[in-house]
C-alpha positions in Angstrom: 11.1 -0.4 -24.1 7.5 0.6 -23.5 6.2 -0.5 -20.2 2.5 -0.4 -19.1 2.1 0.1 -15.4 -0.9 -0.8 -13.3 -1.6 0.5 -9.8 -4.5 -0.8 -7.6 -3.0 -0.9 -4.1 -5.9 1.0 -2.4 -8.5 3.5 -3.7 -7.0 4.8 -6.9 -7.1 2.8 -10.1 -4.4 3.8 -12.5 -2.7 2.8 -15.7 0.3 4.5 -17.3 2.7 3.9 -20.2 6.4 4.7 -19.8 8.9 4.6 -22.7 12.6 4.3 -21.6 13.5 6.6 -24.5 10.6 9.1 -24.7 9.5 9.2 -21.0 5.9 9.1 -19.8 3.4 8.7 -22.7 0.2 8.2 -20.8 -1.0 8.6 -17.2 -4.6 7.7 -16.4 -5.9 7.9 -12.8 -9.3 7.2 -11.4 -10.0 8.2 -7.8 -12.6 6.3 -5.7 -13.1 9.1 -3.3 -16.9 9.3 -4.0 -17.2 5.6 -3.5 -15.8 5.6 0.0 -16.6 9.1 1.3 -20.0 8.1 2.7 -18.3 5.5 4.9 -15.6 7.8 6.2 -12.8 5.5 5.0 -11.8 3.0 2.4 -14.1 -0.1 2.2 -11.8 -2.9 0.8 -14.5 -4.9 -1.0 -15.8 -1.8 -2.7 -12.3 -0.8 -3.7 -11.6 -4.1 -5.4 -15.0 -4.1 -7.2 -14.3 -0.6 -8.5 -10.9 -1.6 -9.8 -12.5 -4.4 -11.8 -14.9 -2.0 -13.4 -12.4 0.7 -14.2 -9.3 -1.2 -15.3 -10.5 -2.0 -18.9 -11.7 1.6 -19.4 -8.4 3.0 -18.2 -6.4 0.7 -20.4 -8.3 1.9 -23.5 -7.8 5.5 -22.3 -4.0 5.1 -21.8 -3.5 3.5 -25.2 -5.5 6.3 -26.8 -3.5 8.9 -24.9 -0.2 7.3 -26.1 -1.5 6.8 -29.6 -0.6 3.1 -29.4 -2.1 -0.3 -29.8 -1.8 -2.9 -27.0 0.5 -5.0 -29.2 3.1 -2.2 -29.0 3.5 -2.7 -25.3 6.8 -4.5 -24.5 6.2 -5.3 -20.8 3.7 -5.0 -18.0 4.4 -3.8 -14.5 1.9 -4.0 -11.6 1.8 -3.2 -7.9 2.4 -6.4 -6.0 2.2 -4.8 -2.6 1.9 -3.4 0.0 -1.8 -2.6 0.1 -5.3 -4.0 0.4 -5.2 -7.7 -0.6 -8.4 -7.7 -2.7 -7.4 -4.5 -4.5 -3.9 -5.9 -5.2 -5.3 -9.1 -6.5 -7.5 -7.4 -9.1 -4.6 -5.4 -10.5 -2.2 -8.4 -10.5 -4.7 -10.7 -12.2 -5.5 -8.0 -14.8 -1.8 -7.4 -15.4 -0.8 -11.1 -15.7 -3.8 -11.8 -18.0 -2.8 -9.0 -20.3 0.8 -10.0 -20.3 -0.2 -13.6 -21.2 -2.5 -12.5 -24.0 0.3 -10.3 -25.4 3.0 -12.8 -24.7 5.0 -10.2 -22.9 7.0 -10.3 -19.6 5.4 -9.0 -16.4 6.9 -7.8 -13.1 5.4 -7.2 -9.7 6.6 -3.8 -8.2 6.8 -2.5 -4.7 4.4 0.4 -4.3 6.7 2.3 -1.9 9.7 1.9 -4.2 7.5 3.6 -6.8 6.9 6.6 -4.6 10.5 6.9 -3.6 11.7 6.8 -7.2 8.9 8.9 -8.7 11.1 12.0 -9.0 13.1 10.1 -11.6 10.2 10.7 -14.0 11.2 14.3 -14.4 14.2 16.5 -14.8 16.3 17.4 -12.8 16.7 14.0 -11.1 18.3 13.1 -7.8 21.5 11.1 -7.9 22.1 8.1 -5.7 22.6 8.0 -2.8 19.9 10.3 -1.2 17.6 10.7 1.8 13.9 10.1 1.2 11.1 11.2 3.4 8.2 8.9 2.5 4.8 10.2 3.5 2.3 7.9 1.8 -1.0 6.6 3.2 -0.2 4.7 6.4 3.6 5.1 6.0 5.9 7.9 7.3 9.5 6.8 7.0 13.0 8.3 6.6 14.9 6.1 4.2 18.5 6.0 3.0 18.4 5.2 -0.7 21.8 3.9 -1.8 20.7 2.6 -5.2 17.8 0.9 -7.0 16.8 -1.9 -4.6 19.1 -0.7 -1.8 17.2 0.8 1.1 17.9 1.5 4.7 15.1 2.4 7.2 16.4 5.2 9.4 13.2 6.1 11.2 9.5 5.8 11.0 6.3 6.7 12.8 5.5 4.4 15.8 1.8 5.1 15.5 -0.2 7.3 13.1 1.5 8.3 9.9 1.4 11.9 8.8 -1.4 11.3 6.2 -3.5 9.5 8.8 -3.0 12.3 11.3 -4.1 14.9 8.7 -7.2 12.9 7.7 -8.2 12.1 11.3 -7.7 15.7 12.4 -9.8 16.9 9.4 -12.6 14.6 10.4 -12.6 16.1 13.9 -13.2 19.4 12.3 -16.0 18.1 10.1 -14.0 18.4 6.8 -15.1 15.1 5.4 -13.1 12.2 3.9 -10.4 12.3 2.8 -9.7 15.5 4.6 -6.0 16.1 4.4 -6.1 18.5 1.5 -9.1 20.3 2.9 -7.3 20.8 6.2 -4.3 22.3 4.4 -6.7 24.6 2.5 -8.3 25.7 5.7 -4.9 26.2 7.3 -4.2 29.0 4.8 -6.8 31.1 6.6 -5.4 30.5 10.1 -2.6 31.6 12.4 0.2 29.1 12.6 1.2 30.3 16.1 -2.3 30.5 17.5 -1.9 27.2 19.4 1.4 25.8 20.7 1.0 22.1 19.8 3.9 19.8 20.9 6.6 18.7 18.4 6.4 15.0 19.2 9.6 13.0 20.1 12.0 15.8 19.1 13.4 15.8 22.6 14.5 12.2 22.2 17.4 10.8 20.3 16.9 8.9 17.1 14.8 9.4 14.0 11.4 7.7 14.9 8.3 9.8 14.8 4.9 9.9 16.5 1.7 11.8 15.4 -1.1 10.3 17.4 -0.6 12.8 20.2 -1.1 15.7 17.8 -4.4 14.2 16.7 -5.5 14.2 20.4 -4.4 17.8 20.8 -6.5 18.8 17.8 -9.5 17.0 19.4 -9.1 18.9 22.6 -8.6 22.2 20.8 -11.8 21.7 18.7 -13.8 20.7 21.8 -12.5 23.8 23.5 -14.0 26.0 20.8 -10.8 27.3 19.1 -11.2 28.6 15.6 -10.9 25.7 13.2 -8.6 27.6 10.8 -6.2 28.4 13.7 -6.3 24.8 14.8 -5.6 23.5 11.2 -2.7 26.0 10.7 -1.2 25.3 14.1 -1.4 21.5 13.6 0.1 21.7 10.1 3.0 23.8 11.4 3.7 21.4 14.2 3.9 18.5 11.7 6.2 20.4 9.4 8.5 21.5 12.3 8.7 17.9 13.6 9.6 16.6 10.1 12.2 19.2 9.5 13.9 18.5 12.9 14.1 14.8 12.1 15.3 15.4 8.5 18.1 17.6 9.8 19.2 14.7 12.1 19.0 12.2 9.2 21.0 14.4 6.9 23.7 14.8 9.6 23.7 11.1 10.3 24.0 10.0 6.6 26.0 12.9 5.2 23.6 13.0 2.2 23.1 16.4 0.4 20.0 15.4 -1.6 16.5 14.9 -0.2 13.5 13.3 -1.9 10.0 14.1 -0.6 7.6 11.3 -1.8 4.0 10.2 -1.2 0.6 11.9 -1.0 1.7 14.5 1.7 4.5 15.5 -0.6 1.9 17.7 -2.4 1.7 19.9 0.7 3.0 23.3 -0.4 4.1 24.7 3.0 6.1 21.5 3.6 7.7 21.8 0.1 8.6 25.4 0.7 10.1 24.7 4.1 12.2 21.8 2.8 13.4 23.8 -0.2 14.6 26.5 2.1 16.3 24.0 4.4 18.2 22.3 1.7 19.3 25.6 0.1 20.7 26.7 3.5 22.6 23.4 3.7 24.0 23.7 0.1 21.9 20.7 -1.0 18.7 20.1 -3.1 15.3 18.7 -2.6 13.3 16.8 -5.2 9.6 16.0 -5.3 7.2 14.8 -8.1 4.5 17.1 -9.5 1.3 16.9 -7.4 -0.4 14.4 -9.8 2.5 11.9 -9.2 2.5 12.4 -5.4 -0.7 10.4 -4.9 -1.0 6.8 -6.0 -0.3 6.5 -9.7 0.8 3.9 -12.3 3.6 6.1 -13.8 5.8 5.3 -10.9 5.0 1.6 -11.2 5.8 1.6 -14.9 9.1 3.4 -14.2 10.3 1.0 -11.5 9.3 -2.0 -13.7 11.3 -0.5 -16.6 14.4 0.1 -14.4 14.3 -3.4 -13.0 13.5 -5.1 -16.3 16.4 -3.3 -17.9 18.7 -5.4 -15.6 17.0 -8.6 -16.4 14.2 -9.0 -13.8 10.8 -10.4 -14.5 8.2 -12.7 -12.9 9.3 -16.3 -13.1 5.8 -17.7 -13.8 2.4 -16.9 -15.3 0.9 -17.0 -11.8 1.0 -14.2 -9.3 1.4 -13.5 -5.6 0.4 -10.3 -3.8 2.1 -9.0 -0.7 -0.3 -6.8 1.4 2.5 -6.4 4.0 5.9 -5.9 2.4 8.6 -3.7 4.1 10.5 -1.7 1.6 13.8 -2.7 3.2 13.0 -6.3 2.3 14.1 -5.4 -1.3 17.6 -4.9 -0.1 17.8 -8.5 1.2 17.1 -9.7 -2.4 20.2 -8.2 -3.8 
C-alpha cells in the first residue's frame, strides 16, 4: 500500500509517500522560518496562507521524487491535530479533496502519534512496549507506549515545554527565532559547569517537569553579564540532567528497557549521547529518528496512516474535522 502523507500542523508544510513494502519513497518539507522570523514567532494566518501556496508544489515534488503518478497512490493520510486550526484545515481540505478526486480512502492522523512512532521508519526498530520522551513544540511528555493506539501519560511539563524554553532562552541572548538550534550551537563553545542552574522538580516525587524557572535563570544570567556561550552550555546541561533524572524514574516505574526520543529537540546531539550512555548502562536501548524526521514531517503521518489503515481504519465521510487540542492519550479511549 502506497500512502501519501500531508503535514500542516504549524509552520512546516510537508508531503511524503510511504510504501508498506518498500519504505519511504519521498519526503518533501518546506520550512516557514523566513515567513515568521521577523515577527519572533509563528503567525497563524500567515502559516495557513503559506500552506495553501506550497501544498500543490510539494505534491508534484513528492510524486517526482517517488517516480509515481498521483493515480498510483492508494490512500491519503493527513494531520488532523493537534496544531493551529487554520493550518490544520488547509492540510485537511487539501487531503480530502485529493482523496475524493482519486477515489481513495483518507485518514486523519494524530501529530504526536506520528512523532512517537517515527523511529519505526528505520532499522533497527523499537518493539512494543517502550517509554517515549516526546519533546515536540509545546509538548514535553513521558509516555508509556503499549501498542499502536495504546498510550499512557506518565508525566509532562506543567509550564514551558523544553522546545519553548530553548527558543525563549535563545531570544534572551539575541539569537533570533527559532533559536533552539542556535543556542545548542553556541553551547558548544561554552562551559557546562560555568553556572549552576537548578534542576527543576527533581527533588519532588513523580514524573512531571517544569522549565519556566530555567528561562528566568537565563534572563538573570544574561542581565548579569555572563558569557552567552557559558549561559547556553549551562542551560542545556541543566535541561539534559533534568530529563535524564525523570527518565530514570520512568524506566524504574514501568520496567521498560527501550526508550524512544521523539520530536524536534530529539535532534539535540548532547541529549542523544547522554541517553545512549544511560540506556547502555541499564542494558537497554534508545531509538530516535534521523534529524530530518525529528522536526515536523509528513513521513511520520504517512507511516501512522498506513499502520492504522492496515487494520481497517479510515475516515467515515468525505468531510473533515480538525482537532487543534487533542491529547495523545485520547487515542487509547478509542480502542
